[in-house]
VEXDREN-2710 file (C-alpha; in Angstrom, 1 decimal):
% VEXDREN-2710
k/r/px/py/pz
1/UNK/-36.5/3.9/-20.0
2/UNK/-33.0/3.9/-18.5
3/UNK/-30.6/6.8/-18.6
4/UNK/-27.4/5.6/-20.2
5/UNK/-25.3/8.1/-18.3
6/UNK/-26.4/7.3/-14.7
7/UNK/-28.5/4.1/-15.0
8/UNK/-31.7/5.6/-13.5
9/UNK/-34.9/4.0/-14.7
10/UNK/-37.9/6.3/-15.5
11/UNK/-41.5/5.6/-16.6
12/UNK/-42.4/6.5/-20.1
13/UNK/-43.5/10.0/-21.0
14/UNK/-47.0/10.7/-19.5
15/UNK/-48.3/11.9/-22.9
16/UNK/-46.7/9.2/-25.2
17/UNK/-45.8/5.8/-23.7
18/UNK/-43.3/5.3/-26.6
19/UNK/-41.2/8.3/-25.7
20/UNK/-38.6/8.6/-22.9
21/UNK/-38.6/11.7/-20.6
22/UNK/-37.1/14.9/-22.0
23/UNK/-34.2/14.8/-19.5
24/UNK/-32.8/12.9/-16.6
25/UNK/-33.2/14.8/-13.4
26/UNK/-30.3/13.0/-11.8
27/UNK/-27.9/13.9/-14.5
28/UNK/-29.1/17.5/-14.7
29/UNK/-28.2/18.0/-11.0
30/UNK/-24.6/19.2/-10.1
31/UNK/-23.5/15.9/-8.6
32/UNK/-23.9/14.1/-11.9
33/UNK/-23.6/15.3/-15.5
34/UNK/-25.1/15.1/-19.0
35/UNK/-22.5/13.6/-21.4
36/UNK/-21.1/15.8/-24.2
37/UNK/-23.1/13.9/-26.7
38/UNK/-26.3/14.7/-24.9
39/UNK/-29.0/12.8/-23.1
40/UNK/-29.7/9.2/-24.3
41/UNK/-31.8/6.3/-23.2
42/UNK/-32.0/2.6/-23.4
43/UNK/-34.1/-0.3/-22.0
44/UNK/-33.5/-3.5/-20.2
45/UNK/-34.5/-5.5/-23.3
46/UNK/-31.8/-3.6/-25.3
47/UNK/-29.2/-4.1/-22.6
48/UNK/-29.8/-7.8/-22.4
49/UNK/-28.5/-8.2/-26.0
50/UNK/-24.9/-7.5/-25.1
51/UNK/-24.5/-7.3/-21.3
52/UNK/-24.2/-9.7/-18.5
53/UNK/-23.6/-9.6/-14.7
54/UNK/-20.3/-10.9/-13.2
55/UNK/-20.1/-12.2/-9.6
56/UNK/-17.0/-11.9/-7.4
57/UNK/-16.9/-13.4/-3.9
58/UNK/-14.7/-11.3/-1.6
59/UNK/-15.2/-13.5/1.4
60/UNK/-17.8/-16.0/2.6
61/UNK/-21.1/-14.1/2.7
62/UNK/-20.0/-11.0/0.7
63/UNK/-20.3/-11.2/-3.1
64/UNK/-20.0/-8.3/-5.6
65/UNK/-22.2/-8.1/-8.6
66/UNK/-21.4/-5.8/-11.6
67/UNK/-22.3/-5.4/-15.2
68/UNK/-20.0/-6.2/-18.2
69/UNK/-19.3/-4.3/-20.4
70/UNK/-19.3/-1.2/-18.2
71/UNK/-22.6/0.6/-18.1
72/UNK/-23.6/4.0/-16.7
73/UNK/-21.3/5.0/-13.8
74/UNK/-20.2/1.4/-13.3
75/UNK/-22.3/0.8/-10.2
76/UNK/-21.5/-2.4/-8.3
77/UNK/-24.0/-4.2/-6.0
78/UNK/-23.1/-6.5/-3.1
79/UNK/-25.0/-9.5/-1.9
80/UNK/-24.5/-9.8/1.9
81/UNK/-25.4/-13.2/3.2
82/UNK/-26.2/-13.7/6.9
83/UNK/-27.8/-16.6/8.9
84/UNK/-31.0/-14.4/9.1
85/UNK/-31.3/-13.7/5.4
86/UNK/-29.6/-12.0/2.5
87/UNK/-29.5/-8.3/1.7
88/UNK/-28.7/-6.7/-1.6
89/UNK/-26.7/-3.6/-1.0
90/UNK/-26.9/-1.0/-3.7
91/UNK/-28.5/-1.6/-7.0
92/UNK/-27.2/-1.9/-10.6
93/UNK/-29.3/-1.1/-13.6
94/UNK/-28.9/-4.4/-15.4
95/UNK/-31.0/-7.4/-14.4
96/UNK/-31.6/-10.6/-16.4
97/UNK/-32.9/-14.1/-15.9
98/UNK/-29.5/-15.5/-15.3
99/UNK/-28.8/-13.0/-12.4
100/UNK/-32.2/-13.8/-10.9
101/UNK/-31.6/-17.5/-11.1
102/UNK/-28.1/-17.3/-9.5
103/UNK/-29.3/-15.2/-6.6
104/UNK/-32.4/-17.4/-6.0
105/UNK/-30.1/-20.4/-6.0
106/UNK/-28.3/-18.8/-3.1
107/UNK/-31.5/-18.3/-1.2
108/UNK/-32.9/-15.1/-2.7
109/UNK/-33.0/-11.6/-1.2
110/UNK/-34.8/-10.6/1.9
111/UNK/-34.3/-6.9/1.6
112/UNK/-32.6/-4.3/-0.7
113/UNK/-30.9/-1.3/0.7
114/UNK/-29.4/1.6/-1.3
115/UNK/-26.8/4.1/-0.4
116/UNK/-28.0/7.2/-2.4
117/UNK/-29.8/8.2/-5.6
118/UNK/-27.0/7.4/-8.0
119/UNK/-27.7/3.7/-7.2
120/UNK/-31.5/3.8/-7.3
121/UNK/-31.2/2.6/-11.0
122/UNK/-33.8/-0.2/-11.7
123/UNK/-34.6/-1.0/-8.0
124/UNK/-38.3/-1.5/-8.9
125/UNK/-37.3/-4.4/-11.2
126/UNK/-35.1/-6.0/-8.5
127/UNK/-37.8/-5.6/-5.9
128/UNK/-40.4/-7.4/-8.1
129/UNK/-37.9/-10.1/-9.1
130/UNK/-37.2/-11.1/-5.5
131/UNK/-40.3/-9.9/-3.7
132/UNK/-38.1/-7.8/-1.5
133/UNK/-38.7/-4.3/0.0
134/UNK/-36.3/-1.5/-1.0
135/UNK/-35.0/0.6/1.9
136/UNK/-34.3/4.2/1.0
137/UNK/-33.5/7.1/3.4
138/UNK/-36.4/9.5/3.4
139/UNK/-34.0/12.5/3.2
140/UNK/-33.5/11.6/-0.5
141/UNK/-37.1/10.8/-1.3
142/UNK/-37.4/13.7/-3.9
143/UNK/-34.8/11.9/-6.1
144/UNK/-37.0/8.8/-6.6
145/UNK/-37.9/8.8/-10.3
146/UNK/-39.8/5.5/-10.5
147/UNK/-41.8/5.1/-7.3
148/UNK/-43.3/1.7/-6.5
149/UNK/-45.1/-0.1/-3.6
150/UNK/-41.9/-1.9/-2.6
151/UNK/-40.1/1.2/-1.4
152/UNK/-39.8/1.5/2.4
153/UNK/-38.6/4.9/3.6
154/UNK/-36.7/5.2/6.8
155/UNK/-35.8/8.5/8.6
156/UNK/-33.7/7.6/11.6
157/UNK/-29.9/7.8/12.0
158/UNK/-29.5/4.0/12.0
159/UNK/-31.8/1.1/11.1
160/UNK/-31.2/-2.5/12.1
161/UNK/-32.3/-4.2/8.9
162/UNK/-31.6/-7.8/10.1
163/UNK/-29.7/-9.0/13.2
164/UNK/-26.1/-7.9/12.6
165/UNK/-27.0/-5.8/9.6
166/UNK/-27.3/-2.0/10.3
167/UNK/-27.9/0.9/7.9
168/UNK/-26.1/4.1/9.0
169/UNK/-27.0/7.5/7.7
170/UNK/-23.8/9.4/7.1
171/UNK/-25.1/12.2/4.8
172/UNK/-22.3/14.0/2.9
173/UNK/-22.6/13.1/-0.8
174/UNK/-26.4/13.2/-0.4
175/UNK/-28.4/14.2/2.8
176/UNK/-29.6/10.6/3.2
177/UNK/-26.2/9.1/2.2
178/UNK/-26.1/5.6/3.8
179/UNK/-23.6/2.8/4.4
180/UNK/-24.2/-0.7/5.5
181/UNK/-22.4/-2.3/8.5
182/UNK/-22.3/-6.1/8.8
183/UNK/-21.1/-7.4/12.1
184/UNK/-20.4/-10.8/10.5
185/UNK/-18.1/-9.4/7.8
186/UNK/-14.3/-9.8/7.8
187/UNK/-14.4/-13.0/9.8
188/UNK/-16.6/-11.4/12.6
189/UNK/-14.5/-8.2/12.9
190/UNK/-17.1/-6.2/10.9
191/UNK/-17.2/-4.8/7.4
192/UNK/-18.8/-1.7/5.8
193/UNK/-20.3/-1.5/2.4
194/UNK/-19.8/2.1/1.6
195/UNK/-20.8/2.9/-2.0
196/UNK/-19.2/6.3/-2.6
197/UNK/-20.5/7.8/0.6
198/UNK/-17.1/6.7/2.0
199/UNK/-15.1/6.5/-1.2
200/UNK/-12.2/4.0/-1.3
201/UNK/-9.7/5.9/-3.4
202/UNK/-7.5/4.4/-6.1
203/UNK/-4.5/3.6/-3.8
204/UNK/-6.8/1.6/-1.5
205/UNK/-5.1/3.1/1.6
206/UNK/-7.4/6.1/2.2
207/UNK/-11.0/7.2/1.9
208/UNK/-12.3/10.5/0.5
209/UNK/-15.6/12.4/0.6
210/UNK/-17.2/14.6/-2.0
211/UNK/-20.4/16.3/-2.9
212/UNK/-19.7/15.6/-6.6
213/UNK/-17.1/13.3/-7.8
214/UNK/-17.3/14.0/-11.6
215/UNK/-17.6/17.8/-11.0
216/UNK/-15.0/17.9/-8.2
217/UNK/-17.2/19.6/-5.6
218/UNK/-15.8/18.9/-2.1
219/UNK/-17.7/18.5/1.2
220/UNK/-17.3/20.9/4.1
221/UNK/-15.3/20.1/7.2
222/UNK/-18.6/20.1/9.1
223/UNK/-20.1/17.4/6.9
224/UNK/-17.0/15.2/7.0
225/UNK/-16.8/15.5/10.8
226/UNK/-20.5/14.4/10.9
227/UNK/-19.6/11.3/8.8
228/UNK/-16.9/10.4/11.4
229/UNK/-19.3/10.8/14.2
230/UNK/-21.9/8.6/12.5
231/UNK/-19.4/5.8/12.1
232/UNK/-17.7/6.1/15.5
233/UNK/-19.9/3.6/17.3
234/UNK/-19.2/0.8/14.8
235/UNK/-16.2/-1.5/14.6
236/UNK/-15.0/-2.8/11.2
237/UNK/-12.0/-4.3/9.6
238/UNK/-12.9/-4.2/5.9
239/UNK/-14.5/-1.6/3.6
240/UNK/-16.1/-2.5/0.3
241/UNK/-16.4/0.5/-2.0
242/UNK/-18.0/1.5/-5.2
243/UNK/-16.0/-0.6/-7.7
244/UNK/-14.9/-4.2/-7.7
245/UNK/-11.3/-3.3/-6.9
246/UNK/-11.9/-0.6/-4.4
247/UNK/-11.6/-2.6/-1.2
248/UNK/-9.7/-2.0/2.0
249/UNK/-9.1/-5.4/3.6
250/UNK/-7.6/-4.4/6.9
251/UNK/-7.8/-1.6/9.6
252/UNK/-10.9/-0.1/8.0
253/UNK/-11.9/1.9/11.1
254/UNK/-8.4/3.4/11.5
255/UNK/-8.4/4.2/7.8
256/UNK/-11.6/6.1/8.2
257/UNK/-10.4/8.1/11.2
258/UNK/-7.1/9.1/9.5
259/UNK/-8.9/9.9/6.3
260/UNK/-11.3/12.3/8.1
261/UNK/-8.4/13.9/9.8
262/UNK/-6.4/14.3/6.6
263/UNK/-9.4/15.7/4.6
264/UNK/-10.1/18.4/7.3
265/UNK/-6.5/19.3/7.6
266/UNK/-6.3/19.9/3.9
267/UNK/-9.4/22.1/4.0
268/UNK/-8.0/24.1/6.9
269/UNK/-4.5/24.4/5.3
270/UNK/-2.8/22.6/8.2
271/UNK/-1.8/19.4/6.4
272/UNK/1.8/18.5/6.5
273/UNK/3.6/18.5/3.2
274/UNK/4.1/15.0/1.6
275/UNK/7.2/13.3/2.8
276/UNK/7.5/15.1/6.1
END
């Protein structure tokens, strides 16, 4: 069963395999929400009737994958291709035979890495489809609703997944909040796949950082400063965010630095008024 609000997949009720869980633990928590109409569920078979996945290549080696029409919170995955193998960054709920065939025609997936629990979705299905391990930060282990043998927990501050591909624990939105750095991205200048750990905002000129986006709960200055420190050792030009159109193509590292500074200044009441 798949939660229609957040896209998280659950096993059937332990007492009755025909029943979904009573509630979604992800949506009941303050970083997500139960819709006004209440909790509802679907399945992959039902989704396959009217949905499909669209592919968009941003640059050679970086391709976005998203579901149409919009489902759950509109998660978008990214296929990162390198000479040493391909990594699926973040996970969307919808998976069908066409998606599997397209990705396998590109060489398949060597590993799956996920930024935080709002993207765990149907990662067990993706893992089985490609025979790929799923890397999740151990700090968020308690949010795994559908455990399976393919999950690999890591608990360091960084993890070199493949040569030139590094997972970076930033925390913030979730304790294990992770971004992916690819040294090959942006023509060798480096790129970051950020999910909403580093959120590319609507104007695509800044980033922001929140504990809860739908419920508007900010992070503390301490937590945002820690994100800046975690990213400091890495060079990058481009940032690929949560949605298809949330991309910063140039000066990504400088955008991060000024965004951290602006956020903290606003918390501290020292931000300059707009236009000054």
